[in-house]
C-alpha positions as CSV (number, residue, x, y, z in Angstrom):
1,X,86.6,102.5,89.0
2,X,86.5,101.3,85.5
3,X,88.6,98.0,85.3
4,X,89.0,98.7,81.6
5,X,90.8,101.9,82.5
6,X,93.1,100.5,85.0
7,X,93.9,97.7,82.4
8,X,94.6,100.1,79.7
9,X,97.0,102.1,82.3
10,X,98.6,98.8,83.2
11,X,99.4,97.8,79.5
12,X,100.3,101.3,78.7
13,X,102.8,101.6,81.6
14,X,104.1,98.1,80.8
15,X,104.8,99.3,77.2
16,X,106.5,102.4,78.3
17,X,108.7,100.6,80.8
18,X,109.5,97.4,78.7
19,X,110.2,99.5,75.3
20,X,111.7,102.7,77.0
21,X,113.9,100.7,79.4
22,X,114.5,98.0,76.9
23,X,116.0,100.5,74.4
24,X,118.5,101.4,77.1
25,X,119.4,97.9,78.4
26,X,119.3,96.1,74.9
27,X,120.0,98.6,72.3
28,X,121.8,101.7,73.4
29,X,125.4,100.3,73.2
30,X,124.9,97.6,70.8
31,X,128.1,97.3,68.9
32,X,128.6,99.6,65.9
33,X,124.9,100.3,65.6
34,X,123.8,101.3,69.2
35,X,121.0,103.9,69.4
36,X,122.9,105.7,72.3
37,X,121.2,108.6,74.4
38,X,119.4,110.2,71.6
39,X,117.7,106.9,70.5
40,X,116.8,106.0,74.0
41,X,115.4,109.4,74.7
42,X,113.3,109.2,71.4
43,X,112.2,105.6,72.4
44,X,110.6,106.9,75.5
45,X,109.0,109.6,73.7
46,X,107.5,107.0,71.2
47,X,106.1,104.9,73.8
48,X,104.0,107.8,75.1
49,X,103.1,108.7,71.4
50,X,101.9,105.2,70.5
51,X,100.0,104.7,73.6
52,X,98.3,108.1,73.7
53,X,96.8,107.3,70.5
54,X,96.0,103.8,71.4
55,X,94.5,104.3,74.8
56,X,94.1,107.9,75.4
57,X,90.5,107.6,74.6
58,X,90.1,104.7,77.1
59,X,92.0,105.9,80.3
60,X,93.6,109.3,79.5
61,X,96.9,107.5,79.1
62,X,98.7,108.7,82.2
63,X,101.3,105.8,82.4
64,X,102.9,107.6,85.3
65,X,101.9,108.1,89.2
66,X,103.3,111.6,88.8
67,X,101.1,112.5,85.9
68,X,98.0,111.1,87.7
69,X,98.7,113.3,91.0
70,X,99.9,116.2,88.9
71,X,96.6,116.1,86.9
72,X,94.6,115.7,90.0
73,X,96.5,118.7,91.6
74,X,95.3,120.6,88.5
75,X,91.9,119.5,88.9
76,X,91.8,117.7,85.7
77,X,91.6,114.1,87.3
78,X,89.3,112.9,89.9
79,X,91.0,112.2,93.3
80,X,89.1,109.2,93.9
81,X,90.7,107.5,90.9
82,X,94.2,108.2,92.2
83,X,95.0,104.9,93.9
84,X,93.4,102.5,91.4
85,X,95.3,104.1,88.5
86,X,98.8,104.1,90.5
87,X,98.3,100.5,91.4
88,X,97.7,99.7,87.9
89,X,100.8,101.6,86.7
90,X,102.9,99.8,89.3
91,X,101.7,96.5,88.2
92,X,102.5,97.2,84.5
93,X,106.0,98.8,85.2
94,X,107.1,95.8,87.4
95,X,105.7,93.3,85.0
96,X,107.7,95.1,82.2
97,X,111.0,94.9,84.2
98,X,110.5,91.3,85.0
99,X,110.1,90.3,81.4
100,X,112.9,92.7,80.1
101,X,115.2,91.0,82.7
102,X,114.3,87.4,81.4
103,X,114.8,88.6,77.9
104,X,118.1,90.5,78.4
105,X,119.8,87.9,80.7
106,X,119.6,85.6,77.6
107,X,122.4,87.2,76.0
108,X,126.0,86.0,76.8
109,X,127.8,88.7,78.8
110,X,124.7,90.0,80.2
111,X,125.7,92.2,83.7
112,X,123.0,93.3,86.0
113,X,125.7,95.3,87.7
114,X,125.7,97.7,84.6
115,X,122.5,99.1,86.1
116,X,119.6,97.6,84.0
117,X,118.2,101.3,83.2
118,X,117.6,101.9,87.1
119,X,117.6,105.6,88.2
120,X,120.4,106.6,90.8
121,X,122.1,109.7,92.3
122,X,125.7,110.3,93.5
123,X,127.8,107.4,92.6
124,X,125.2,105.8,90.7
125,X,124.2,108.6,88.7
126,X,125.6,108.2,85.1
127,X,127.3,111.7,85.4
128,X,128.1,111.2,89.3
129,X,125.6,114.2,90.0
130,X,124.9,115.0,93.7
131,X,121.6,114.0,95.4
132,X,120.5,117.8,95.6
133,X,121.2,118.2,91.8
134,X,119.4,114.9,91.0
135,X,116.4,115.9,93.2
136,X,116.0,119.3,91.6
137,X,116.4,118.0,88.1
138,X,113.6,115.3,88.6
139,X,111.3,118.0,90.2
140,X,111.9,120.7,87.3
141,X,111.8,118.2,84.7
142,X,108.6,116.4,86.0
143,X,107.0,119.9,86.5
144,X,107.5,121.0,82.9
145,X,106.4,117.7,81.7
146,X,103.0,117.9,83.6
147,X,102.6,121.6,82.3
148,X,103.0,120.4,78.8
149,X,100.5,117.7,79.3
150,X,97.8,120.0,80.8
151,X,98.3,122.6,78.1
152,X,98.2,119.9,75.3
153,X,94.9,118.2,76.7
154,X,93.3,121.4,77.2
155,X,89.9,121.9,75.5
156,X,91.4,124.9,73.3
157,X,94.6,123.1,72.4
158,X,94.9,122.0,68.7
159,X,92.8,118.8,68.3
160,X,94.7,115.6,67.8
161,X,98.1,116.7,68.6
162,X,98.5,116.2,72.4
163,X,100.2,112.6,71.8
164,X,102.8,114.5,69.7
165,X,103.5,117.4,72.1
166,X,103.6,115.0,75.2
167,X,105.9,112.5,73.3
168,X,108.0,115.1,72.1
169,X,108.3,116.7,75.6
170,X,109.4,113.4,77.2
171,X,111.9,112.9,74.7
172,X,113.2,116.3,75.5
173,X,113.4,115.8,79.3
174,X,115.2,112.5,78.6
175,X,117.9,114.4,76.6
176,X,118.5,116.6,79.5
177,X,118.2,114.0,82.4
178,X,119.7,110.8,81.3
179,X,123.1,112.1,82.1
180,X,121.9,113.2,85.5
181,X,119.8,110.4,86.9
182,X,118.8,108.1,84.0
183,X,115.8,110.1,84.0
184,X,112.7,109.2,85.9
185,X,110.0,111.7,86.0
186,X,107.7,108.4,86.7
187,X,107.9,106.4,89.8
188,X,106.1,103.3,88.1
189,X,109.0,103.2,85.5
190,X,111.6,103.6,88.3
191,X,110.2,100.9,90.7
192,X,110.4,98.2,88.0
193,X,114.1,98.3,87.2
194,X,114.9,99.2,90.9
195,X,113.2,95.8,92.1
196,X,115.2,93.9,89.5
197,X,118.5,95.4,90.4
198,X,117.8,95.6,94.1
199,X,120.4,96.8,96.7
200,X,121.4,100.3,96.0
201,X,118.7,100.9,93.4
202,X,115.9,100.1,96.0
203,X,117.8,102.1,98.6
204,X,117.8,105.0,96.3
205,X,114.2,104.7,94.9
206,X,112.6,107.0,97.4
207,X,114.0,110.0,95.4
208,X,112.3,108.8,92.3
209,X,108.9,108.7,93.9
210,X,109.2,112.0,95.9
211,X,110.8,114.2,93.5
212,X,108.4,113.4,90.4
213,X,105.4,113.7,92.6
214,X,106.3,117.2,94.0
215,X,107.2,118.3,90.4
216,X,104.1,116.8,89.0
217,X,101.8,118.6,91.7
218,X,103.8,121.9,91.0
219,X,103.3,121.6,87.3
220,X,99.6,120.9,87.5
221,X,98.9,123.7,89.8
222,X,100.9,126.3,87.9
223,X,99.0,125.4,84.6
224,X,95.8,125.7,86.5
225,X,96.9,129.2,87.9
226,X,97.9,130.1,84.2
227,X,94.7,128.8,82.8
228,X,91.9,128.9,85.1
229,X,89.1,128.0,82.4
230,X,87.4,124.7,83.1
231,X,88.6,121.9,80.9
232,X,88.0,118.3,80.3
233,X,89.5,115.9,82.9
234,X,91.9,113.5,81.3
235,X,90.3,110.2,82.0
236,X,89.2,108.8,78.7
237,X,85.8,109.0,77.1
238,X,83.1,107.4,79.3
239,X,81.6,104.2,78.2
240,X,78.0,105.6,78.0
241,X,79.0,108.7,76.4
242,X,80.7,110.0,73.1
243,X,82.2,113.2,75.1
244,X,84.0,114.2,78.2
């Protein structure tokens, strides 16, 4: 496994978690000028757009274990590289959450009990949604996210627009999912804040691994069935070559 690809995935997932969750923890409800749900949704989308242009050519810019597994299920990513990618993503997500905690806790009145952008169901869902509702939402939203990724990165898709399509899709699923679970669709993004919050967030973390991975695999398989033509793997450009 290319250490540079792993480093790119770690850095990219750090940015997604730090900036995305940071927008929720620091800026969402800032007095008078808070960015709200729409702003947080846009922030997550922007993290993917910016990193896709920055490291897409290095690692494929997955930033998400569910994406890595979904692409592998759709035969667009080698199974042998799944574990190194996921480990790198987890390191980035946990490091980002730790740094965000250090920064956010520097403000008077900081309260970790407010959730720290952790994902939850039942009484810990922003809208008090049930376990079943949250599970289904995470599966379906991740499935459609992977479907868009598979299509946007296909060899016959418009060249150069994949980051925009993927970032806009992530914004859209956040607009739907934040009231339900605070939206995960990404186990690495969920793990960092959960470890900081502890308690209930860690106890409920299983859902934000299981549901996104199921959804990611379904999205990858569904798109593979829809478009059986061979397409380039989403792994970045090999060091010794200029093409996939």
